[in-house]
C-alpha positions in Angstrom: -8.9 -23.8 16.6 -12.2 -23.2 14.9 -12.8 -23.2 11.2 -13.2 -19.5 11.0 -9.9 -19.0 13.0 -8.1 -21.4 10.7 -9.5 -19.5 7.7 -8.3 -16.2 9.0 -4.8 -17.6 9.7 -4.6 -19.1 6.2 -5.7 -15.8 4.7 -3.1 -13.9 6.7 -0.2 -16.2 5.8 -1.2 -16.3 2.1 -1.9 -20.0 2.0 -5.5 -19.2 0.9 -6.4 -16.1 -1.0 -9.5 -14.4 -2.3 -8.9 -12.3 -5.5 -10.3 -8.9 -4.6 -7.9 -6.8 -6.7 -7.4 -8.4 -10.1 -11.1 -8.7 -11.0 -11.3 -5.1 -11.9 -14.3 -5.4 -14.3 -16.4 -7.4 -11.8 -16.0 -5.0 -8.8 -16.3 -1.9 -10.9 -19.5 -3.2 -12.5 -21.0 -4.0 -9.1 -20.1 -0.6 -7.8 -21.4 1.2 -10.8 -24.8 -0.6 -10.5 -25.1 0.3 -6.8 -24.2 4.0 -7.5 -26.6 4.2 -10.5 -29.4 2.7 -8.5 -28.8 5.3 -5.7 -28.8 8.1 -8.3 -32.0 6.8 -9.8 -33.7 6.6 -6.4 -32.7 10.1 -5.5 -33.8 11.5 -8.9 -37.1 9.6 -9.2 -38.3 9.4 -5.6 -36.5 12.3 -4.1 -35.7 12.9 -0.4 -38.4 13.3 2.3 -37.1 16.3 4.2 -38.5 16.9 7.6 -40.1 20.1 8.8 -36.8 21.2 10.2 -35.8 21.7 6.6 -39.1 22.6 5.0 -40.9 24.3 7.8 -44.1 23.3 9.5 -46.1 23.1 12.8 -45.2 20.9 15.8 -47.6 20.0 18.6 -46.4 18.9 21.9 -48.9 16.7 23.8 -48.0 16.2 27.5 -48.6 12.6 28.8 -48.5 11.3 32.3 -45.2 9.8 33.4 -44.6 6.4 31.8 -47.8 6.6 29.7 -46.3 7.7 26.4 -46.7 4.4 24.5 -46.7 3.4 20.9 -50.4 2.7 21.0 -51.2 6.3 21.9 -48.8 7.6 19.2 -50.6 5.4 16.6 -54.0 6.6 17.8 -52.9 10.3 17.6 -51.5 9.7 14.1 -54.8 8.2 12.9 -56.8 11.0 14.5 -54.8 13.8 13.0 -54.7 12.2 9.5 -58.5 11.8 9.7 -59.1 15.4 10.6 -59.6 16.4 7.0 -56.8 19.0 6.9 -54.7 18.8 3.8 -51.4 19.6 5.4 -51.9 17.1 8.2 -52.8 14.0 6.2 -49.3 12.4 6.8 -48.3 13.5 10.3 -45.0 12.5 12.0 -45.7 11.3 15.5 -42.8 10.5 17.9 -42.5 9.9 21.6 -40.2 12.2 23.6 -40.1 11.4 27.3 -43.3 12.4 28.9 -44.7 13.9 25.8 -45.7 13.0 22.2 -44.6 15.2 19.3 -46.8 15.6 16.3 -45.3 17.3 13.2 -47.4 18.5 10.2 -47.0 20.9 7.4 -47.5 24.7 7.9 -51.1 25.3 8.7 -53.4 28.3 9.0 -55.0 29.2 12.4 -58.3 27.6 11.5 -56.6 24.4 10.3 -54.5 24.4 13.4 -57.6 24.6 15.6 -59.0 21.6 13.8 -55.9 19.5 14.4 -55.9 20.5 18.1 -59.5 19.3 18.4 -58.6 16.0 16.8 -55.7 15.6 19.3 -58.0 16.3 22.3 -60.4 13.5 21.1 -57.6 11.0 21.8 -55.8 12.5 24.8 -57.5 14.4 27.6 -55.4 17.6 27.6 -56.4 21.2 27.9 -55.7 23.8 25.3 -53.3 25.6 27.6 -51.2 22.4 28.0 -51.2 21.6 24.3 -48.3 23.6 23.0 -47.9 24.6 19.4 -44.7 25.8 17.7 -44.1 27.1 14.2 -40.8 25.9 12.7 -39.4 28.0 9.8 -37.5 26.5 6.9 -34.7 29.0 7.4 -33.5 27.1 10.5 -33.3 23.8 8.5 -31.5 25.5 5.7 -28.9 26.8 8.1 -28.4 23.3 9.5 -27.9 22.0 5.9 -25.3 24.7 5.2 -23.4 24.0 8.3 -23.6 20.2 7.7 -22.2 20.7 4.1 -19.5 22.9 5.5 -18.6 20.3 8.1 -18.4 17.6 5.5 -16.2 19.7 3.2 -13.8 20.5 6.1 -13.7 16.9 7.1 -12.9 15.6 3.6 -10.1 18.2 3.2 -8.5 17.2 6.5 -8.9 13.5 5.6 -7.1 13.9 2.3 -4.3 15.8 3.9 -3.9 13.3 6.7 -3.8 10.3 4.5 -1.5 11.9 2.0 0.9 13.0 4.8 0.8 9.7 6.8 1.2 7.4 3.8 3.2 9.8 1.7 1.1 8.8 -1.2 -1.6 11.1 -2.7 -3.1 8.3 -4.7 -4.2 6.7 -1.4 -6.0 9.9 -0.6 -7.8 9.8 -3.9 -8.8 6.1 -3.4 -10.1 6.9 0.1 -12.1 9.9 -1.2 -13.7 7.7 -3.9 -14.7 5.2 -1.2 -16.2 8.0 1.0 -18.3 9.4 -1.9 -19.5 5.9 -2.8 -20.7 5.3 0.8 -22.5 8.7 1.1 -24.3 8.3 -2.3 -25.5 4.8 -1.5 -26.7 5.9 2.0 -28.6 8.8 0.5 -30.1 6.5 -2.1 -31.4 4.1 0.6 -33.0 7.1 2.4 -34.8 8.0 -0.8 -36.0 4.4 -1.3 -37.1 3.9 2.3 -39.1 7.2 2.5 -37.6 8.0 5.9 -37.5 11.7 6.7 -34.2 13.5 6.4 -33.8 15.2 9.8 -30.8 16.7 11.6 -30.4 13.3 13.2 -30.0 11.7 9.8 -27.3 14.3 8.9 -25.5 13.5 12.2 -25.6 9.8 11.3 -24.3 10.6 7.8 -21.3 12.4 9.3 -20.6 9.5 11.7 -20.4 6.9 8.9 -17.7 8.9 7.2 -15.4 8.3 10.2 -16.2 4.6 10.3 -15.6 4.1 6.6 -12.3 6.1 6.7 -11.1 4.1 9.7 -11.6 0.8 7.9 -10.0 2.0 4.7 -6.9 3.4 6.6 -6.4 0.0 8.2 -6.3 -1.7 4.8 -4.0 0.9 3.3 -1.6 0.6 6.2 -1.3 -3.1 5.5 -0.8 -2.3 1.8 2.0 0.1 2.6 3.7 -2.6 4.8 3.4 -5.3 2.1 4.6 -3.0 -0.8 7.6 -1.6 1.1 10.1 -4.0 -0.5 8.4 -5.5 -3.5 11.5 -6.5 -5.3 12.9 -8.5 -2.4 9.6 -10.2 -1.8 9.2 -10.9 -5.5 5.6 -9.6 -5.6 3.7 -7.2 -7.8 1.9 -4.3 -6.4 -1.5 -5.9 -7.1 -0.4 -9.1 -5.4 0.8 -7.3 -2.3 -2.3 -5.2 -2.2 -4.5 -8.3 -2.5 -2.6 -10.0 0.2 -3.2 -7.0 2.5 -6.9 -7.1 1.9 -7.0 -10.8 2.7 -4.9 -10.2 5.8 -7.4 -7.6 7.1 -10.5 -9.3 5.8 -11.4 -11.1 9.1 -10.8 -8.0 11.1 -13.0 -5.9 8.8 -15.9 -8.4 8.8 -15.7 -8.9 12.6 -15.6 -5.1 13.2 -18.5 -4.6 10.8 -20.7 -7.3 12.4 -20.0 -6.1 15.9 -20.9 -2.5 14.9 -24.0 -3.5 12.9 -25.7 -5.7 15.5 -26.4 -2.9 18.1 -27.2 -0.4 15.4 -29.7 -2.9 13.8 -31.3 -3.5 17.1 -31.8 0.3 17.6 -33.2 0.6 14.1 -35.7 -2.2 14.6 -36.8 -1.0 18.1 -37.2 2.6 17.0 -39.1 1.8 13.8 -41.4 -0.9 15.1 -41.8 -0.3 18.9 -41.1 3.3 19.8 -42.0 5.2 16.7 -39.2 7.6 17.4 -38.4 9.0 14.0 -35.3 11.0 15.1 -33.7 7.8 16.6 -34.6 5.6 13.6 -33.2 8.3 11.2 -29.9 8.2 13.0 -29.9 4.4 13.2 -30.7 4.0 9.5 -27.9 6.3 8.4 -25.4 4.5 10.5 -26.5 1.0 9.6 -26.4 1.5 5.9 -23.3 3.6 6.0 -21.3 1.0 8.1 -22.4 -1.9 5.9 -21.4 0.0 2.7 -18.2 1.2 4.4 -17.1 -2.4 4.9 -17.8 -3.2 1.2 -15.9 -0.2 -0.1 -12.9 -0.7 2.1 -12.5 -4.3 0.9 -13.7 -4.2 -2.7 -13.4 -0.6 -3.9 -10.7 1.4 -2.3 -7.8 -1.2 -2.8 -9.0 -1.7 -6.4 -8.9 2.0 -7.1 -5.5 2.3 -5.5 -4.0 -0.5 -7.6 -5.5 1.1 -10.7 -3.9 4.4 -10.0 -0.5 2.9 -9.2 -0.4 0.7 -12.3 1.1 3.5 -14.4 4.2 3.9 -12.2 7.5 2.6 -13.6 8.4 0.6 -10.5 5.0 -1.1 -10.6 5.4 -1.9 -14.3 8.8 -3.4 -13.8 7.5 -5.6 -11.0 4.7 -6.8 -13.3 7.2 -7.6 -16.1 9.4 -9.5 -13.7 6.5 -11.5 -12.5 5.4 -12.4 -16.0 9.0 -13.5 -16.8 9.1 -15.7 -13.7 5.7 -17.2 -14.6 7.0 -18.0 -18.1 10.2 -19.5 -16.7 8.3 -21.7 -14.3 5.8 -22.8 -16.9 8.6 -24.2 -19.2 12.0 -24.3 -17.5 13.7 -25.7 -20.6 12.3 -23.2 -23.1 15.8 -21.5 -23.5 17.6 -24.8 -24.2 18.1 -25.4 -28.0 16.4 -28.4 -29.4 18.7 -30.9 -31.1 17.5 -33.2 -33.8 19.1 -36.3 -35.4 20.2 -34.5 -38.6 21.9 -31.7 -36.7 24.9 -30.6 -38.8 28.3 -30.8 -37.2 31.6 -29.2 -38.2 34.5 -31.3 -39.5 36.8 -30.0 -36.7 37.8 -32.2 -33.8 35.8 -32.3 -30.7 38.2 -30.5 -28.4 36.7 -27.3 -27.0 33.5 -27.5 -29.1 31.0 -24.7 -28.5 27.5 -24.0 -29.6 27.3 -21.4 -32.4 24.6 -20.3 -34.8 25.2 -20.9 -38.5 25.2 -18.2 -41.2 21.4 -18.3 -41.5 21.1 -18.0 -37.7 18.4 -20.6 -37.6 20.1 -23.9 -36.9 22.8 -24.3 -34.2 26.0 -26.1 -35.1 29.0 -27.4 -33.2 32.2 -25.5 -34.0 35.6 -25.5 -32.5 36.4 -22.8 -30.0 39.6 -20.8 -30.1 42.4 -22.6 -28.3 43.9 -19.4 -27.1 40.8 -18.2 -25.3 39.4 -19.9 -22.2 37.2 -18.7 -19.4 36.0 -15.1 -19.6 38.2 -13.8 -22.4 41.5 -14.9 -20.7 44.5 -15.9 -22.9 46.1 -19.4 -22.2 49.6 -18.9 -20.6 52.5 -20.9 -22.1 53.1 -24.2 -20.6 56.2 -24.6 -18.4 56.4 -28.3 -18.7 55.1 -31.3 -20.7 51.4 -31.1 -21.6 49.3 -34.2 -22.2 45.7 -35.0 -22.8 43.8 -35.6 -19.6 40.9 -38.0 -19.9 39.3 -36.8 -16.6 39.4 -33.1 -17.5 38.6 -33.7 -21.2 41.4 -31.3 -22.3 45.2 -30.9 -22.3 46.7 -30.5 -18.8 50.3 -30.0 -17.6 51.9 -33.3 -16.5 53.1 -33.5 -12.9 56.9 -34.2 -12.6 59.1 -35.2 -9.8 61.2 -32.6 -8.1 64.4 -34.1 -9.4 63.3 -33.9 -13.0 62.1 -30.3 -13.0 64.0 -27.7 -14.9 66.0 -30.3 -16.7 66.4 -30.3 -20.5 
């Protein structure tokens, strides 16, 4: 068995544990820094919306079969940017099958003719074959509204599903916090990277919600299993939740790596080789969202759940029992009274001596117990025969008589 397999087995059985739940300040601080950085990026840099949302002009340049290469796309980008048209100084050039698409801001007819002339200097294409489409901002706004509606419906259904399946509304709140965290950080990365926000990016953003939720539900299902009988297992809720995270840690990491490798390959190829902006927008959203989703399902969602559950009476009782057990294990003889050499003793004989506090209640003394009370409040029955002191028992015991001597006076 490899080292990684042994580590996973030890994490699952609890022989080794990583504290993901109890370090509340650490994980909350890291999450707050990430979210604040995302807010700062969105506020200061803003999002680079594509022409689908802002409106603009799109040119479709037909290319011979198999000739649409990245070199031609770069040449067309430089030609259009150098045409001197203000709205075309930063064109978006992508390959699409046997054609190259060039997207610029909304232009006048004269500016559009200038851009078309610049395109024809790179590619031998007639004016009839060079198609030009005007894209209005209303279409992009409609896409944004429908996307927002889809996200809202998705979140409502998710909250209802988690609350019904786990019978715990606090798990729904924790999962919702993790989803919001993932979306904010993904949008912040988009603002920092300068990638265009296109319908493909919105599609990728919706896809990561499902991945993040799936990972969180797996962890919560293990938390529910571990906390089903906390008292019998002698665990606190935080300990059971932390064990659940450790038990699913290897699965979460493996799933994240397997999902990120192909998405990362698509992102690199689309950004550096193909120049396909729609593909790279989709890949960037999924790559960032999946990576952040693994983090939130391990570090954030269980921590928020434990925080919300900490106010319940059953959880508080389990915490108190755990603290009492810890104190007892730390000093098992803490409840035994300490005897010293000058411990005062009573003048009574030693038969039936018990421990009893003195009048001040501070120094224990030895006092004689009541002869008529033994055991749990029972009264000593009258003896039917001779009673003598027994050395083995340390108290008076009836003496065994032969059968012929019994009942004789």
